[in-house]
Structures are given as structure tokens and as C-alpha cells.
C-alpha positions as CSV (number, residue, x, y, z in Angstrom):
1,M,-10.8,18.9,-22.3
2,D,-9.4,15.3,-21.9
3,L,-9.1,14.5,-18.1
4,A,-6.1,12.4,-18.8
5,L,-3.5,14.9,-17.5
6,L,-1.7,12.2,-15.6
7,T,-2.7,9.1,-17.1
8,A,-2.5,9.8,-21.0
9,R,0.0,7.3,-21.4
10,F,-1.0,4.5,-19.1
11,G,-1.7,1.4,-21.1
12,V,0.3,2.7,-24.0
13,P,3.0,-0.2,-25.0
14,G,6.5,0.8,-24.0
15,S,5.0,4.0,-22.4
16,H,8.2,3.8,-19.9
17,T,10.7,4.1,-22.8
18,L,12.0,7.4,-23.8
19,A,11.0,6.8,-27.6
20,V,7.4,6.1,-26.8
21,A,7.1,8.6,-24.1
22,R,8.5,11.4,-26.5
23,R,6.0,10.2,-29.2
24,N,3.2,10.9,-26.7
25,G,4.4,14.3,-25.5
26,V,6.7,13.9,-22.6
27,Y,9.7,16.4,-22.8
28,A,8.0,18.2,-25.6
29,D,8.1,21.6,-24.0
30,L,10.9,21.0,-21.7
31,G,13.4,22.9,-23.6
32,R,11.3,26.0,-23.3
33,V,10.6,25.6,-19.8
34,L,14.0,25.3,-18.5
35,R,14.8,28.6,-20.3
36,L,12.5,30.4,-18.3
37,E,13.2,32.5,-15.3
38,P,12.9,30.2,-12.1
39,A,10.5,32.8,-10.7
40,A,8.5,32.5,-13.8
41,I,7.9,28.8,-13.4
42,A,7.3,29.3,-9.8
43,A,4.6,31.6,-10.3
44,E,2.8,29.7,-12.9
45,V,2.8,26.7,-10.4
46,K,1.4,28.8,-7.6
47,A,-1.0,30.4,-9.8
48,S,-2.3,27.0,-10.7
49,G,-3.4,26.1,-7.0
50,L,-1.6,22.9,-7.0
51,R,-1.7,20.9,-3.9
52,G,0.8,18.3,-2.8
53,R,-0.5,14.8,-3.4
54,G,1.3,13.2,-0.7
55,G,-1.2,13.5,1.8
56,A,-1.1,16.8,3.5
57,G,-2.4,18.7,0.4
58,F,0.0,21.9,1.0
59,P,0.1,24.5,-1.9
60,T,2.9,23.6,-4.0
61,G,3.9,26.9,-5.2
62,A,3.8,28.4,-1.6
63,K,5.8,25.5,-0.6
64,W,8.7,26.4,-3.2
65,G,8.4,30.1,-2.1
66,F,9.8,29.2,1.4
67,V,13.2,28.4,-0.1
68,P,15.4,31.4,0.8
69,P,16.5,33.2,-2.4
70,P,20.2,32.7,-3.6
71,E,21.4,35.9,-1.9
72,A,20.1,34.8,1.5
73,R,21.4,31.1,1.3
74,G,25.2,31.9,1.7
75,G,26.2,29.7,-1.1
76,R,24.3,26.8,0.1
77,P,22.8,24.7,-2.3
78,V,19.0,23.7,-2.5
79,H,18.1,19.9,-2.5
80,L,14.9,18.5,-4.0
81,L,13.9,15.0,-2.8
82,V,11.0,13.2,-4.6
83,N,9.0,11.2,-2.2
84,A,8.3,7.7,-3.9
85,D,8.3,6.0,-0.6
86,E,4.6,5.1,-0.9
87,S,3.6,3.2,2.1
88,E,0.2,4.3,3.2
89,P,-2.0,1.1,3.2
90,G,-4.5,1.7,0.6
91,T,-2.5,3.9,-1.8
92,F,-0.9,2.5,-4.8
93,K,-1.1,5.4,-7.2
94,D,2.6,6.6,-7.2
95,R,3.8,2.9,-8.0
96,V,1.5,2.9,-11.0
97,L,2.4,6.3,-12.0
98,L,6.3,5.5,-12.0
99,W,5.8,2.1,-13.8
100,H,3.8,3.6,-16.7
101,D,5.3,7.0,-17.0
102,P,8.8,7.5,-15.4
103,H,9.8,9.9,-17.9
104,R,7.0,12.4,-16.8
105,V,8.1,12.2,-13.3
106,I,11.6,12.9,-14.5
107,E,10.6,15.8,-16.5
108,G,8.4,17.2,-13.3
109,A,11.4,17.0,-11.2
110,L,13.5,19.2,-13.6
111,V,11.0,21.5,-14.0
112,A,10.9,21.9,-10.2
113,A,14.5,21.7,-10.0
114,R,14.9,24.7,-12.3
115,A,12.6,26.7,-10.2
116,L,14.4,26.0,-7.1
117,G,17.7,26.6,-8.4
118,C,18.7,22.7,-7.6
119,A,21.4,20.9,-9.4
120,L,20.7,17.3,-7.9
121,V,17.4,15.7,-7.4
122,R,17.3,12.4,-5.4
123,I,14.2,10.2,-6.0
124,Y,13.7,8.2,-2.8
125,V,11.9,5.0,-3.8
126,R,10.1,2.5,-1.3
127,G,12.6,-0.2,-0.3
128,E,10.3,-2.9,-1.6
129,F,9.9,-1.3,-4.7
130,R,13.2,-2.3,-6.2
131,F,11.4,-3.3,-9.7
132,L,10.4,0.6,-9.5
133,Q,14.0,1.9,-9.1
134,E,15.3,-0.4,-11.7
135,R,12.8,0.9,-14.2
136,L,13.7,4.7,-13.1
137,D,17.2,4.1,-13.5
138,A,16.8,2.7,-16.9
139,A,14.7,5.7,-17.8
140,L,17.5,8.1,-16.4
141,D,20.1,6.4,-18.3
142,E,18.0,7.2,-21.5
143,A,17.3,10.6,-20.5
144,R,21.0,11.1,-19.6
145,A,22.2,9.8,-23.0
146,A,19.6,11.9,-24.6
147,G,21.0,15.3,-23.1
148,I,17.8,15.6,-21.2
149,V,19.4,14.8,-17.6
150,G,22.8,16.3,-16.8
151,R,24.7,19.1,-18.1
152,D,23.3,21.8,-20.1
153,A,19.9,20.0,-20.2
154,L,18.4,19.9,-23.8
155,G,20.5,23.2,-24.5
156,S,19.3,25.2,-22.0
157,G,22.3,26.0,-20.0
158,F,20.5,24.2,-16.9
159,D,22.7,21.6,-15.2
160,C,21.0,19.0,-13.1
161,E,21.5,15.5,-12.2
162,V,18.7,13.1,-11.0
163,V,19.5,9.8,-9.1
164,T,17.7,7.3,-7.1
165,L,17.9,6.2,-3.8
166,R,16.5,3.1,-2.4
167,G,14.6,3.5,0.9
168,A,15.0,2.0,4.3
169,G,11.7,-0.1,4.0
170,A,10.0,1.9,6.8
171,Y,6.5,3.7,6.9
172,I,7.8,6.3,8.5
173,C,10.5,7.3,5.9
174,G,7.6,8.7,4.0
175,E,7.3,11.3,6.4
176,E,9.3,14.5,5.3
177,S,11.8,14.9,8.0
178,G,12.0,11.2,8.7
179,L,12.8,11.0,4.8
180,I,15.7,13.6,5.2
181,E,17.2,11.9,8.1
182,S,17.2,8.5,5.7
183,V,18.8,10.3,2.8
184,E,21.6,11.5,5.1
185,G,22.2,7.8,5.9
186,G,20.7,8.0,9.5
187,K,17.5,6.1,11.0
188,G,14.4,7.4,9.7
189,L,13.5,9.5,12.8
190,P,11.1,12.6,12.4
191,R,12.7,16.0,13.5
192,I,11.0,18.8,15.4
193,R,10.1,21.8,13.5
194,P,11.1,24.5,13.2
195,P,13.5,24.5,11.5
196,F,11.4,23.6,8.7
197,P,13.2,21.6,5.7
198,A,12.7,24.7,3.0
199,V,15.1,26.6,5.4
200,R,17.2,23.8,7.1
201,G,16.7,20.3,5.8
202,A,19.0,17.8,4.0
203,F,22.7,18.1,5.3
204,G,21.6,21.4,6.6
205,D,20.5,23.1,3.3
206,P,17.3,24.3,2.1
207,T,15.4,21.3,0.8
208,V,12.0,20.5,-0.5
209,V,10.4,17.4,-0.5
210,Q,7.6,16.6,-3.1
211,N,5.4,13.8,-3.9
212,V,5.6,11.8,-7.1
213,E,2.1,12.9,-8.4
214,T,2.8,16.4,-7.3
215,L,5.6,16.6,-9.9
216,A,4.0,14.7,-12.6
217,A,1.3,17.3,-12.8
218,V,3.9,20.4,-13.1
219,P,4.9,19.8,-16.8
220,W,1.2,19.8,-17.8
221,I,0.6,23.1,-15.8
222,L,3.7,24.7,-17.7
223,E,2.6,23.6,-21.2
224,H,-1.0,24.7,-20.8
225,G,-1.1,27.3,-18.1
226,A,-2.2,27.8,-14.8
227,A,-5.9,28.8,-16.0
228,A,-6.4,25.7,-17.9
229,Y,-5.4,23.6,-15.1
230,R,-7.8,25.5,-12.8
231,S,-10.4,24.4,-15.1
232,F,-10.7,21.1,-13.5
233,G,-11.5,20.3,-9.8
234,T,-12.8,23.1,-7.5
235,E,-11.6,26.5,-6.5
236,R,-9.8,25.6,-3.4
237,S,-8.7,22.0,-4.8
238,P,-8.1,22.5,-8.3
239,G,-6.8,19.9,-10.9
240,T,-7.2,16.1,-11.3
241,K,-6.3,13.7,-8.7
242,L,-5.3,9.9,-9.0
243,F,-7.4,7.9,-6.8
244,S,-6.2,4.4,-5.5
245,V,-9.5,2.5,-5.2
246,S,-9.6,-0.8,-3.3
247,G,-11.7,-3.0,-0.7
248,H,-15.2,-4.2,-1.9
249,V,-15.4,-2.9,-5.3
250,R,-15.7,-4.8,-8.5
251,R,-12.9,-2.8,-10.3
252,P,-10.1,-1.8,-7.9
253,G,-7.4,0.5,-9.7
254,V,-6.1,3.8,-10.0
255,Y,-8.5,6.4,-11.3
256,E,-7.8,9.8,-12.4
257,E,-10.8,12.4,-11.7
258,P,-11.3,16.2,-11.1
259,L,-11.1,17.0,-7.3
260,G,-14.7,17.6,-6.1
261,L,-15.9,14.6,-7.9
262,P,-18.9,13.0,-5.9
263,F,-18.0,9.8,-4.2
264,P,-20.8,7.8,-5.7
265,A,-19.2,8.7,-9.1
266,L,-15.9,7.1,-8.1
267,L,-17.7,4.3,-6.7
268,E,-19.6,3.7,-10.1
269,R,-16.4,4.1,-12.1
270,A,-14.8,1.3,-10.1
271,G,-17.6,-0.9,-10.8
272,G,-19.7,-0.3,-7.8
273,L,-20.1,-2.9,-4.9
274,R,-20.0,-6.6,-5.1
275,P,-23.8,-8.1,-6.0
276,G,-26.2,-7.9,-3.0
277,R,-24.0,-5.8,-0.9
278,R,-24.7,-2.4,0.8
279,L,-21.9,0.3,1.5
280,Q,-20.9,0.1,5.4
281,A,-17.9,2.6,5.5
282,V,-15.2,4.4,3.5
283,L,-11.5,5.3,4.3
284,P,-11.2,8.2,2.0
285,G,-7.4,8.7,2.1
286,G,-5.8,5.3,3.4
287,T,-6.0,3.9,6.7
288,S,-4.6,6.9,8.5
289,T,-7.8,8.8,7.8
290,P,-10.8,8.9,9.9
291,V,-13.7,6.6,8.6
292,L,-16.9,7.9,7.0
293,T,-20.1,6.2,7.4
294,A,-22.3,5.0,4.2
295,N,-24.6,8.0,4.5
296,E,-21.4,10.6,4.9
297,A,-19.4,9.0,1.7
298,L,-22.7,8.9,-0.5
299,G,-23.0,12.6,0.1
300,A,-19.4,13.6,0.1
301,T,-17.4,15.2,-2.7
302,L,-13.6,14.1,-3.2
303,D,-11.8,17.4,-2.1
304,H,-9.9,18.7,0.9
305,E,-12.8,21.0,2.0
306,C,-15.7,18.6,2.0
307,L,-13.8,15.8,3.7
308,A,-12.4,18.1,6.4
309,A,-16.0,19.3,7.0
310,L,-16.9,15.6,7.6
311,G,-13.9,15.2,10.1
312,S,-11.8,13.4,7.7
313,F,-9.1,13.9,5.1
314,L,-8.3,13.3,1.5
315,G,-4.9,12.4,2.3
316,S,-3.3,10.6,-0.6
317,G,-6.4,9.5,-2.2
318,G,-6.4,6.0,-1.2
319,V,-10.0,5.1,-1.1
320,I,-10.9,2.1,0.8
321,V,-14.5,1.0,0.3
322,L,-16.2,-1.7,2.9
323,D,-19.3,-3.1,2.3
324,D,-21.5,-4.7,5.2
325,S,-19.5,-7.9,4.9
326,A,-16.6,-6.3,6.5
327,D,-15.6,-7.4,9.9
328,L,-15.0,-3.7,11.4
329,P,-13.2,-5.0,14.7
330,A,-10.9,-7.5,12.7
331,A,-10.1,-4.3,10.4
332,L,-9.3,-2.2,13.2
333,A,-7.2,-4.7,14.7
334,N,-5.2,-5.2,11.5
335,V,-4.9,-1.4,11.0
336,A,-3.5,-1.1,14.6
337,R,-1.3,-3.9,14.4
338,F,0.3,-2.1,11.1
339,Y,0.7,1.3,13.0
340,A,2.1,-0.4,16.1
341,H,4.8,-2.3,13.8
342,E,5.6,1.0,12.1
343,S,5.9,3.4,14.7
344,C,9.7,4.7,14.8
345,G,9.6,4.5,18.7
346,Q,11.0,8.2,19.2
347,C,7.9,9.6,21.0
348,T,6.7,8.0,24.1
349,P,2.8,8.4,23.4
350,C,3.2,6.9,20.2
351,R,5.4,3.9,21.0
352,E,3.6,3.0,23.9
353,G,0.2,4.1,23.0
354,C,0.2,2.2,19.5
355,G,1.5,-1.3,20.9
356,W,-1.2,-0.6,23.7
357,M,-4.1,-0.1,21.2
358,A,-3.1,-2.9,19.0
359,R,-3.2,-5.4,21.9
360,I,-6.6,-4.2,23.0
361,A,-8.0,-4.0,19.6
362,A,-6.8,-7.6,18.9
363,R,-8.3,-9.0,22.3
364,V,-11.6,-7.3,21.1
365,A,-11.4,-8.6,17.7
366,A,-11.0,-12.2,18.9
367,G,-14.1,-11.8,21.3
368,E,-12.2,-11.8,24.4
369,G,-12.4,-8.4,25.2
370,T,-14.7,-6.0,27.6
371,R,-16.6,-2.9,27.6
372,E,-14.1,-1.4,29.7
373,D,-11.5,-2.4,26.9
374,L,-13.3,-0.2,24.5
375,D,-13.1,2.7,27.1
376,T,-9.5,2.3,27.5
377,L,-9.0,2.0,23.8
378,E,-10.8,5.5,23.0
379,D,-8.9,7.1,26.0
380,L,-5.6,6.0,24.6
381,A,-6.4,7.1,21.1
382,R,-7.5,10.5,22.6
383,A,-4.2,11.0,24.5
384,I,-1.7,10.4,21.3
385,P,-2.9,13.0,18.9
386,G,-1.0,16.4,19.2
387,R,1.8,15.0,21.5
388,T,4.1,13.5,19.1
389,I,7.0,15.0,16.9
390,C,5.2,14.0,13.5
391,A,1.7,13.3,12.6
392,F,2.3,9.4,12.8
393,G,0.6,9.2,16.2
394,D,-2.3,11.0,14.7
395,A,-2.6,9.2,11.8
396,A,-2.6,5.7,14.3
397,A,-5.3,7.3,16.7
398,L,-7.8,9.0,14.4
399,P,-8.9,5.9,12.7
400,V,-9.5,4.3,16.0
401,L,-11.5,7.1,17.4
402,S,-13.7,7.4,14.3
403,L,-14.4,3.8,14.0
404,L,-15.4,3.7,17.8
405,A,-17.7,6.8,17.6
406,K,-19.6,6.0,14.4
407,F,-19.7,2.1,14.7
408,R,-19.7,1.4,18.5
409,P,-22.5,-1.1,18.2
410,A,-20.4,-3.4,16.2
411,F,-17.5,-3.6,18.7
412,E,-20.0,-3.7,21.9
413,A,-21.5,-6.9,20.1
414,R,-18.0,-8.5,19.9
415,V,-17.1,-8.1,23.5
416,R,-18.1,-10.2,26.8
417,P,-21.0,-8.7,28.8
């Protein structure tokens, strides 16, 4: 079976327009799907094993199941927020998906809205992605004029409006509850949980926050069935995944592959390493994931279970490849500076720890650090995880710990005796 579940229209001229999208299968089954009972849609998605593609990998069907049934909501609406605030360094697959296939994302959002009983979908677009918001708005105007979005979608009796919101330009607004705060008009500060968004989220109502790629996979599942979707990937990580491949490869880009693909196969798809170079390290899910050594990466499969066993994460699928020319202390200083800048400042361990780690890492990279600095850096990174409201602190600390643990000689060679 063709592997292009998500990328079938990539490269098709005019794929972002309604006419071309429809000629290539978008919305073809939507009228039938919107006439299904919400429970039937949710059950098919749950049976498919689709896991969130935004980073956490939580089962999508189970997430939808946490929303209280209508009789238990007391008339409160359900909100569906589409997370298009793609800010993870090394990840750019949602941007490409929205650019080439905005109508597929809209279709997935409508199907999810039907399953959740949601009448208004908000697509939260990263603040720097104005060009994507404009493309989405144009696609929504087309879909609205064609009777796809709005009242009585495709004659199904289902009413649902879809709008875009421009993000606040902060990495933390990609975190689920930080995004909700931003949608409400506040600063993107993550919330303490419980209550969880499915019970009490945006405006105090049940809310589901779903990643762009996750929703783009939903129409295929409803059209072809859960069993067909499970024919790709692994038992516990089914389906295909968009991998953003960057770093020291000859053909960086977005690749759709089945989950469970051996890393060397993805590396080959991306053209392999530059001539004369050897693999040194890999960040498998963006800069927030612990690093893999060359030996670990070459023996790894790209799925949640294998990477967890190696002490890392699949994350959002932002695969950053570093060959033997990479200056690891400089790379760590760069990553630490990013997280220090993007911390929302709400939690003391993260606010103070990220800035402190960034200053030490910069000193080490400049050759002005000491062995004591390396020990302090490690102590700081150990003190942050699990002590903050959201996982940002963990994301900042885990790459530090893994780089120091696996590549300590590279850092010791840089510091003063």
C-alpha cells in the first residue's frame, strides 16, 4: 500500500487550493463521515491506535474519550484547539503540511469536531507563521463558500465554524495549557493539572488540544479503516509519521515513513552524511529530547518504545543529525541559550536554572570553564526535572544531562585544567 498517507498531495501544483485538493481526494468522504454518530468516529480513531504527533504520543482516541458526555456537561460547549504553534527547534513538519495541504488539516479538524460535539474550531498558528495563517484563511474562505465549513456542512446537518488565531510568538504557547491561556487572551503560562483540559480547559469548558499532523491523519483512518492504518508501523506505534530531518545530512527535509523504521533507513532517505564524515550523535525528537550516540542511533528504530528504552523520546519527530564535525559544547550552549530565553518564568527551578545553565554552557563553549563548572551544570540539570508545572524544565535539562553523560570527554577537553 502507498505510504503517502499524509504527503500524497505534496508537490502537486496548486495543492493548497480547494479545486486541486478535491481532485486529489480531500473532502471526498467527508459528507459520509459527518453523518456518522460521534461515538462511531471516536471508536474508529481509537481502534486505529493513532497517537498524538505533537510530542507526547498520547493515544488520540483515549484523549477524546476524556471529554464528558453531553448529559454531564451541563450545556457547556466543547472547544477544539488545533496546535499549529510549531516552535520545537529541529521540527518543521507541521509548517510543510499546512503549506501544501491546508484543506486536509481542515477536513481532519471537522471530523474531530464532529466526534467531540464541537461547533467552533480554533487553529492556533505560530506567531511568526503569518504566511501560513494567510494560506489557511484563504483555504477556509474557499471551504466556507463551498458549504464545507459553517452551517450544515456538506448537507450533513452538522454545523461547525473554523477560524485561525495568531500565536503570541512564544515557545511555551505550544504547551497545551499555555496555549489555552493564550487563546483566552492571557500570557502563555502553563496551568497546574488537574483539572485537565478535557474536563476544564479554555473558558472553563471541556477542551481538546490536537496537533496539526494528528488531525491530518484522521480523514485517512475514517476513509480506509482502523485496520488499514494499523498495517503501517508497529503494534504500539501504528501508522506513518512525518519526520523533520536536519543537521549534517545531504538532503534535509520532511519524510513520511512508517513508525518503527530503522534510523539508518531514514538517514539514507535523507541522502546520508556528508562525504568523509562519520556519525557522532542524533537528537531524535528535536532539541528537547536526550541525545543518542552514533551506536545507539544506528541500532534504533523510530518508534516510541525503542527510543524510550534508549532513554530518549520520539517527540515531534525532529531528527537532528550531528556528524563528527559538530562542536558539542557549542551546540549545548546554543540549545541552553534558547531554553533560557523561552522559559515563561513561572517556576523558580526553570526560570533560574535555565539561565544559570545557559551562562555556564556559554562559558564552557568559549574555553573559559572549569571541571567544577561541568559538575555544577550537571547538578543544575538534575535539579529541574519534575519540579515545574509543565515539562519545559525537563525539556531544557534532559539534553544537558545526556550530552554530559555520553560525551563528557568532549566537554572536559574544552575546559581549563
